[in-house]
MIDREN-627817 format. One record per residue (C-alpha): residue in three letters; z negated, y, x. Coordinates in steps of 0.05 Angstrom, whole numbers, padded with zeros to 5 digits, always signed. Each point is the difference from the previous one (the first is absolute). Example, Ala and Ser with C-alpha at 12.3 -4.5 7.8 and 13.67 -1.06 7.14 Angstrom:
BEGIN
ala-00156-00090+00246ser+00013+00069+00027
***
This chain:
BEGIN
met+00000+00000+00000thr+00020+00067+00028trp-00039+00044-00047val-00063+00033+00024gln-00048+00048-00033ser-00010+00064+00037pro-00070+00001+00028ala-00054+00039-00037gly-00030+00024+00065gly+00061+00038+00024gly+00000+00067+00033glu-00021+00064-00034glu+00051+00036-00043asp+00020+00071+00015ser+00033+00036-00057ser+00028+00051+00048gln+00043-00053+00031ser+00029-00027-00064cys+00075-00003-00002gly+00045+00041-00046ala+00049-00039-00043ser+00050+00057-00004ala+00001+00003+00075phe+00035-00067+00005leu+00029-00017-00068pro+00060+00037-00030pro-00010+00034-00068leu+00022-00060-00040pro-00023-00017-00071trp-00037-00062+00026gln-00041+00037+00051pro-00074-00021-00010pro-00039+00061-00025gly-00066-00034+00018leu+00010+00012+00074pro-00030+00064+00028gln+00050+00056+00007pro+00002+00067+00037arg-00023+00059-00042ala+00068+00033+00007ala+00033-00056-00038ala-00057-00019-00046ala+00023+00040-00059ala+00071-00025+00004ala-00021-00072+00009gly-00046+00002-00061ala+00057-00021-00047ala+00000-00073-00020arg+00052-00045+00030gln+00050-00040-00040pro-00005-00074+00015pro+00062-00044-00006ala+00009-00034-00067ala+00011-00074-00002ala+00012-00055-00049gly-00057-00050-00002his-00029-00056-00039gly-00034-00067+00011ala-00076+00008+00000ala-00040-00054+00034gly+00056-00050+00003arg+00008-00004-00075gly+00069+00033+00000thr-00017+00049-00056gln+00028+00070+00004arg-00051+00053+00022arg+00005+00069-00029leu-00007+00051+00055arg-00060+00040-00022pro-00022+00068+00025arg-00061-00003+00045pro-00044+00061+00004gly-00025+00010+00070arg-00031+00051+00045val+00033+00006+00067gly-00008+00061+00043gly-00036+00034-00058thr+00064-00001-00043ala+00004-00034-00068arg+00062-00042-00004gln+00035-00057-00036val+00037-00055+00035ser+00050-00049-00028gly+00048-00049+00028gly-00002-00041+00064gly-00049-00050-00029gly+00006-00071-00024gly-00036-00066+00003tyr-00002-00028+00070trp-00005-00074-00018gly+00065-00003-00037gly+00051+00037-00043val+00058+00043+00020arg-00005+00071+00023gly+00053+00049+00019ala-00005+00026+00071ala-00030+00069+00007ala+00050+00056+00005ala+00015+00019+00072ala-00040+00059+00025gly+00033+00061+00027gly+00003+00073-00018gly-00011+00031-00067gly+00061-00033-00030ala+00017-00017-00072arg-00054-00032-00041pro+00010-00076-00004ala+00003-00030-00070ala-00055-00047-00023ala+00028-00069-00006ala-00054-00030-00042glu+00005+00015-00074gly-00055+00045-00023ala-00021+00019+00071ser-00026+00071+00004ala+00020+00040+00060pro-00034+00063+00023pro+00037+00066-00005his+00044+00015+00059arg-00030+00049+00050glu+00038+00031+00056pro-00025-00007+00072pro-00043+00058+00023ala+00045+00057+00020ala-00053+00033+00042ala+00003-00055+00052glu+00074+00014+00010glu-00013+00074+00011ser-00056-00012+00050pro+00021+00024+00070ala-00039-00057+00031ala+00036-00051-00042ala+00067+00031+00018thr-00011-00004+00074ala-00038-00066+00003glu+00037-00062+00019ala+00017-00042-00061pro-00048-00059-00005pro+00024-00070-00015his+00008-00016-00074ala-00055-00042-00031his+00027-00035-00062pro-00039-00027-00059met-00012-00075+00005thr+00048-00035-00046ala-00026-00046-00055asp+00035-00059+00032ser-00031+00013+00067trp-00070+00006-00029arg+00008-00062-00044asn+00024-00040+00060leu-00062+00022+00039ile-00047-00019-00056glu+00032-00067-00015his-00007-00021+00073ile-00075+00012+00002gly-00022-00069+00022leu-00075+00011-00006leu-00044-00011-00060tyr-00051+00054-00010gln-00057-00043+00027glu+00038-00008+00066tyr+00021+00073+00001arg-00070+00025-00011asp-00030-00045+00053lys+00049+00017+00054ser-00002+00075-00015thr-00076+00003+00005arg-00001-00042+00063gln+00050+00046+00033glu-00045+00058-00020ile-00058-00034+00035glu+00040-00010+00063thr+00022+00073+00000arg-00073+00023-00004arg-00019-00048+00055leu+00053+00030+00045gln-00024+00071-00016asp-00073-00019+00010ser+00014-00032+00067gln+00026+00065+00030thr-00055+00031+00041asp+00029+00070+00000pro+00032+00010-00069glu+00025+00070+00015glu+00043-00025+00057ser+00014-00071-00020ser+00028+00009-00070pro+00047+00060+00000ser+00042-00030-00055glu-00059+00007-00048glu-00012+00074+00016thr+00038+00061-00021pro+00021+00036+00064ser-00044+00061+00014glu+00025+00067+00024ala-00037-00009+00066glu+00036-00065+00014pro+00073+00009-00021thr+00045-00060-00004ser+00075-00005+00001thr+00039+00002-00065thr+00022-00071+00008glu-00070-00026+00011ser-00030+00039-00058lys+00052-00026-00049ala+00004-00072+00023pro-00021-00051-00053pro-00070-00029+00009gln-00002-00064+00040ile-00031-00053-00045ser-00012-00072+00020leu+00033-00043-00053leu-00017-00068-00027arg+00069-00026+00010asn+00022-00056-00047ser+00074-00016+00000asn-00006-00037-00065ser-00032+00056-00040arg+00057+00050+00004phe-00052+00053-00012asn+00011+00067+00032leu-00036+00064+00016trp+00030+00062-00031gln+00024+00022+00069asp+00034-00068+00010leu+00045+00007-00061pro+00074+00005+00019glu+00008+00062-00043ile-00057+00034+00038arg+00026-00020+00068ser+00071+00023-00014ser-00021+00066-00033gly-00031+00030+00063val-00062+00025-00036leu-00046-00037+00048ser+00019+00048+00055ile-00014+00060-00045leu-00062-00019-00040gln-00067+00014+00032pro-00043-00061+00018asp-00051+00017-00054glu+00055+00002-00053ile+00026-00068+00023lys-00070-00029-00007leu-00003+00029-00071gln+00067-00031-00017glu-00025-00067+00024ala-00063+00006-00042met+00040+00016-00063phe+00050-00054+00015glu-00056-00051+00007leu-00026+00017-00069val+00070-00013-00030thr+00016-00064+00037ser-00069-00029-00010glu+00008+00011-00075ala+00065-00040+00004ser-00035-00056+00036tyr-00057+00002-00051tyr+00049-00004-00058lys+00033-00059+00033ser-00067-00037+00002leu-00016+00019-00072asn+00068-00025-00022leu-00015-00067+00034leu-00068-00005-00034val+00034+00007-00068ser+00064-00039+00010his-00027-00056+00044phe-00070-00010-00029met-00010+00033-00067glu+00067-00021-00029asn-00001-00070+00028glu+00014-00048-00058arg-00047-00054+00024leu-00057+00050+00008lys+00013+00028-00070lys-00009-00069-00030ile-00066-00011+00036leu-00033+00067-00014his-00026+00021-00068gln+00023+00068-00022ser-00069+00030+00010glu-00006-00031+00069ala+00067+00029+00021his-00021+00068-00027ile-00063+00001+00042leu+00035-00027+00061phe+00059+00049+00000ser-00030+00056-00041asn+00049+00059-00008val+00040-00015+00063leu+00065+00013-00038asp-00023+00071-00014val-00019+00008+00073met+00069-00025+00022ala+00035+00047-00049val-00039+00059+00028ser+00016-00020+00071glu+00073-00005-00018arg+00002+00069-00032phe-00038+00028+00060leu+00048-00033+00050leu+00061+00025-00038asp-00023+00072+00007leu-00018-00009+00073glu+00067-00033+00012gln+00036+00058-00032arg-00037+00050+00044val+00019-00037+00063glu+00073-00003-00021glu+00001+00076-00009asn-00006+00014+00074ile-00013-00040+00062val-00053+00052+00018ile-00051-00015-00055ser-00024+00064-00033asp-00065-00028-00030val-00027-00061-00036cys-00070+00023-00020asp+00026+00038-00061ile+00027-00066-00026val-00065-00036+00017tyr-00038+00054-00038gln+00043-00005-00063his-00003-00076-00003thr-00075-00003+00015val-00015+00048-00057asn+00048-00030-00050his+00005-00075+00016phe-00051-00027+00049ser-00054-00013-00052val+00029-00070-00006tyr-00032-00015+00068ile-00069+00014-00029thr+00011-00051-00055tyr+00025-00053+00049val-00054+00010+00053ser-00056+00004-00051asn+00019-00071-00021gln-00009-00026+00071thr-00068-00031-00011tyr+00024-00042-00059gln+00065-00015+00036glu-00034-00029+00061arg-00048-00041-00043ala+00057-00027-00044tyr+00041-00020+00061lys-00058-00038+00031gln-00015-00034-00067leu+00073-00021-00009leu+00003-00029+00070gln-00063-00040-00015asp+00015-00023-00072lys+00075-00009-00001pro+00029-00045+00055ala+00070+00013-00027phe-00009+00075+00010arg-00025-00011+00071glu+00060-00044+00015val+00052+00049-00026ile-00031+00059+00036ser-00001-00039+00066gln+00073-00018-00008leu+00020+00072-00017glu-00039+00025+00061leu+00040-00047+00045asp+00066+00032-00022pro+00032+00037+00059lys+00003+00063-00044cys-00076+00006+00006lys+00002-00003+00076gly-00065-00039+00003leu-00038+00051-00041ser-00049-00023-00053phe+00004+00013-00075ser-00065+00040+00003ser+00031+00048+00051phe+00053+00018-00052leu-00052+00010-00055ile-00038+00052+00041leu+00063+00040+00017pro-00010+00058-00050phe-00070+00015+00024gln+00022-00001+00073arg+00060+00044-00015ile-00036+00056-00038thr-00051+00003+00056arg+00053+00000+00054leu+00041+00052-00036lys-00058+00049+00005leu-00003-00012+00075leu+00075+00010+00007val-00006+00068-00035gln-00058+00016+00047asn+00045-00016+00058ile+00053+00048-00026leu-00053+00053-00013lys-00023-00003+00072lys+00071+00016+00024val+00024+00055-00047glu-00005+00073+00019glu-00067+00031-00016lys-00001+00050-00058ser+00070-00022-00020asp+00027-00020-00068arg+00007-00071+00024glu-00073-00001+00018thr-00018+00024-00069thr+00042-00054-00032ala-00030-00053+00045leu-00070+00023-00016asp+00015-00003-00075ala+00029-00070+00006his-00058-00024+00042lys-00051+00027-00049glu+00033-00036-00059leu+00006-00065+00040glu-00073+00005+00019thr-00018+00006-00073val+00039-00063-00017val-00029-00039+00059lys-00071+00019-00020ala+00014-00021-00072cys+00026-00067+00025asn-00062-00011+00043glu-00045+00021-00057gly+00037-00047-00047val-00011-00059+00046arg-00073+00017+00011lys-00014+00011-00073met+00025-00069-00020ser-00039-00036+00054arg-00063+00043-00006thr-00008-00013-00074glu+00001-00075+00009gln-00046+00004+00060met-00052+00041-00037ile+00000-00050-00058ser-00011-00057+00049ile-00058+00035+00035gln-00033+00018-00066lys-00002-00074-00019lys-00036-00018+00065leu-00056+00051-00004glu-00069-00013-00031phe-00046+00061-00002lys-00074-00008+00019ile-00006+00075-00011lys+00028+00044-00055ser+00072-00019-00012val+00055+00046+00027pro+00069-00002-00033ile+00049-00022+00055ile+00068+00004-00034ser+00029+00070-00003his+00071+00028+00005ser-00023+00048+00055arg-00036-00052+00042trp+00026-00048+00052leu-00027-00044+00056leu-00001+00029+00071lys-00036-00056+00038gln-00041-00062-00013gly-00035-00048+00046glu-00063-00031+00027leu-00050+00035+00045gln-00069-00019+00026gln-00061+00039-00023met-00060+00004+00047asn-00065-00024-00033gly-00070+00031+00004pro-00026+00071-00005lys+00000+00009+00077thr+00063-00038+00014ser+00014+00025+00070arg-00068-00026+00025thr-00001-00069-00035leu+00051-00035+00043arg-00041-00065+00001thr+00000-00011-00075lys+00029-00067-00021lys+00059+00034-00034leu+00016+00070+00022phe+00061+00011-00045arg+00020-00019-00070glu+00071-00001-00028ile+00020+00052-00052tyr+00068+00015-00030leu+00029+00069-00012phe+00054+00023-00049leu+00022+00070+00018phe+00042+00037-00051asn+00030+00069+00006asp-00059+00030-00038leu-00055-00054+00001leu-00036-00048+00046val-00028-00065-00028ile-00049-00041+00043cys-00006-00074-00018arg-00023-00068+00023gln+00046-00059-00009ile-00026-00054-00047pro+00028-00069-00018gly+00064-00004-00041asp+00039+00054+00037lys-00044+00052-00032tyr-00035+00062+00028gln-00068+00028-00023val-00002+00076+00003phe-00067+00028+00023asp+00018+00072+00018ser+00056+00052-00007ala+00015+00072+00015pro+00057+00051-00008arg+00045+00001+00061gly-00010+00074+00008leu-00075-00012+00012leu+00008-00047+00059arg-00015+00016+00073val+00008-00044+00061glu-00029+00003+00070glu+00018-00044+00060leu-00058-00027+00041glu+00000+00002+00075asp+00010-00068+00032gln-00068-00033+00004gly+00021-00068+00025gln+00040-00058-00027ser-00044-00008-00062leu+00013+00072-00023ala+00072+00004+00022asn+00048+00027-00053val-00058+00025-00043phe+00003+00063-00043ile-00044+00033-00052leu+00025+00012-00070arg-00038+00052-00041leu+00006+00006-00075leu-00022+00071-00018glu-00008-00023-00072asn+00002-00073-00018ala-00003-00038-00066asp-00075+00017-00006asp+00014+00075+00011arg-00033-00001+00068glu+00021+00001+00073ala+00009-00068+00034ser+00021-00023+00070tyr+00031-00064+00024met+00007-00023+00072leu+00065-00040+00002lys+00031-00043+00054ala+00076-00013+00003ser+00034-00059+00033ser+00037+00044+00051gln+00008+00070+00024ser+00064+00011-00039glu-00032-00027-00064met-00058+00048+00009lys+00045+00060+00010arg+00044-00020-00058trp-00060-00003-00046met-00028+00066+00025ile+00066+00037-00010ser+00010-00030-00069leu-00071+00015-00022ala+00001+00072+00026pro+00073+00022+00006asn-00016+00071+00021arg-00037-00023+00062arg+00032+00025+00064thr+00043-00051+00037lys+00009-00009+00074phe+00064+00041+00003val+00017+00063-00039ser+00052-00006-00055phe+00071+00022+00013thr-00009+00058-00048ser-00032+00039+00057arg+00056+00032+00040leu-00048+00014+00058val-00017-00072+00017asp+00047-00050+00032cys-00016-00060-00043pro+00017-00069+00027gln+00061-00031-00034ile+00028-00070-00008gln+00067-00026-00025cys+00006-00065-00038val+00040-00054+00036his-00020-00058-00046pro-00004+00004-00076tyr-00068-00012-00030val-00021-00017-00071ala-00070+00024-00020gln-00048-00057-00013gln-00058+00043-00026pro-00003+00062-00043asp-00021+00044+00059glu+00058-00023+00043leu+00068+00034+00007ser+00066-00037-00006leu+00048+00021+00055glu+00076+00002+00006leu+00039-00001+00064ala+00005+00068+00035asp-00057+00031-00040ile-00036+00055+00040leu-00075+00005-00009asn-00055+00043+00027ile-00059-00039+00027leu-00063+00024-00034asp-00046-00055+00026lys+00003-00065+00038thr-00045-00058+00016asp-00011-00042+00062asp+00020-00064-00038gly+00071+00022-00015trp+00002+00041-00064ile+00027+00071-00011phe-00015+00049-00057gly+00064+00040-00007glu+00034+00053-00042arg+00075-00007-00011leu+00037+00064+00013his+00054-00004-00053asp-00047-00010-00060gln-00071+00011+00026glu-00023-00069-00022arg-00061-00025+00038gly-00025-00070+00015trp-00017-00053+00051phe+00049-00045+00037pro-00001-00044+00063ser+00015+00038+00063ser+00049-00054+00020met+00047+00025-00054gly+00018+00063+00039glu+00012+00034+00066glu-00037+00064+00018ile+00044+00061+00013leu-00020+00027+00068asn+00047+00060+00007pro-00037+00063-00025lys+00065+00035-00014ile+00024-00055-00046arg-00067+00001-00036ala+00005+00076-00009gln+00071-00007-00026asn-00021-00053-00050leu-00054+00047-00026lys+00048+00059-00004glu+00050-00041-00040cys-00055-00026-00046phe-00023+00071-00016arg+00071+00022-00012val+00013-00057-00049his-00063+00017-00040lys+00000+00076+00008ser+00026+00011-00071asp-00063-00031-00030asp-00052+00053+00014ser-00053-00033-00043gln+00007-00064+00040arg-00008+00039+00065arg-00064+00033-00026lys-00026-00068-00023leu+00014-00031+00068gly-00032+00059+00037ser-00063-00005-00043arg-00004-00075+00012asn+00007+00011+00075arg-00058+00051+00001gln-00045-00050-00036
***
């Protein structure tokens, strides 16, 4: 595979060095208005361009005619409508896009009922500009034809699971390379914008970034700069390195959506519509197993068609975040429905494998088909959740590369904000389903020795549970020769309540004390020998008897002790300051092995995640805060590699603040939490 995601920890952006589109592209109707332009030509270039019209039909391989619909968008701050140039990429017949050139005659729409935008003449001001008259004519950059784009898409040899894995692993390798450089200012000039004090030659400053590719001759998957149209156009020698990185980031979003749709299509055609499987599954079982995947695929298809049309307009992509924004607001709610069903989906799949041998046999045979490339059925089922999460990160990657205080930055921020809302709703949907069942199960196991406390509540969920040892006797630290120094107790810690129990026969727990979580305090004891190792004091400022109570508790390990202390008193200061403080160089780690949380206080990790280390233990656990969503939790230190280069850490923080700068309330919340 030759695609690689541009690293998140690249060099700092300098808006003063951004390139001007009118400086290298002639005033043609297809010139991308989203690129930054010199002020002298800004007014003239504000007019919308006329894209080539095209005949198109054949959505998602079904051969049905697609009406070319207007798509409202915001590119370069200008409202516009686009038609033509689209079409289903899995099948159907489309007319080739009209050849690009000057402001010639308006091409007729071939598809019946297709609406074409009003013809607009190329900006006259650009022709009158003295600079434009004297400058050497740049090479023509033509729109990518529909046939050329369709050929690229159809030759994507990677399913989304493979695409995603290789892209993130390349991102990890890129960061490793950056982190290994002892003097970042001298060792990575390609990641820095040239300063005035250190001028570089014109050729060096405009050379495309050198990116190490994961070459795969069978994938036929290219970087944007590797496309024949790009190579032959000459734009690589004209575009600034930062703009090339931005083009790659936008191109990855488009091509990864194509790979994702390919995998979704395989899930439906190969598994869901298999006749043998249909006969085995009851209608209700099939509904739980596949949920609304047809709706998800239809949304992906519509999204991909609009992205495809945008790429066909011009080989230099103007923007994609406006399209992401529109589809997130209007269509991506189907992801919330699908992901919220995940708990029932996983349970139904496990139950079917256990109870129906015929189902297990058919699934095994379908997985062995070469189409699946050795991937499991469950990896296809989880695709929508992985995609909506990854899409947010791809928009973040674009946001880090656009010019600051530009229209494209505004559009990217809007798209990211809407995607973040959808992702949070997906996460909340999954948690709500699993939490409700978990609370019911816990309620059945509790027997109250004290006044009963209602456990089940829509606003309550479990944070941590487990066994600890309570020290016996009123003067526990001086009675080390008693026959039994500690006694087992069991804690259920909810987001607003602590319940202290003792386990009794029959998988039951007898509750003997409780307290609101906000009235808990913890204190770590100094090491007083092996018997008192990993011991801490838990204080209940107001317990079930409306009085203060203290418990001296012993954990099985140092990490378990710290995990309990942070869960019981979340505002307690950790070893390292949170990343929300700009003044402190917080340790960072990048994930090199995925991790699935085993306990409520743990954090699931994806490859290439960047986290700030808030605390760590000597027995191999880290308490971290993920930069892209501020989620906190514990995970094994073996899952990641610490980032040693202070410049890379600082750049990661800068990019994180830029991504979240539009949410002022979130910033205030994070700052308040850091002070506590």
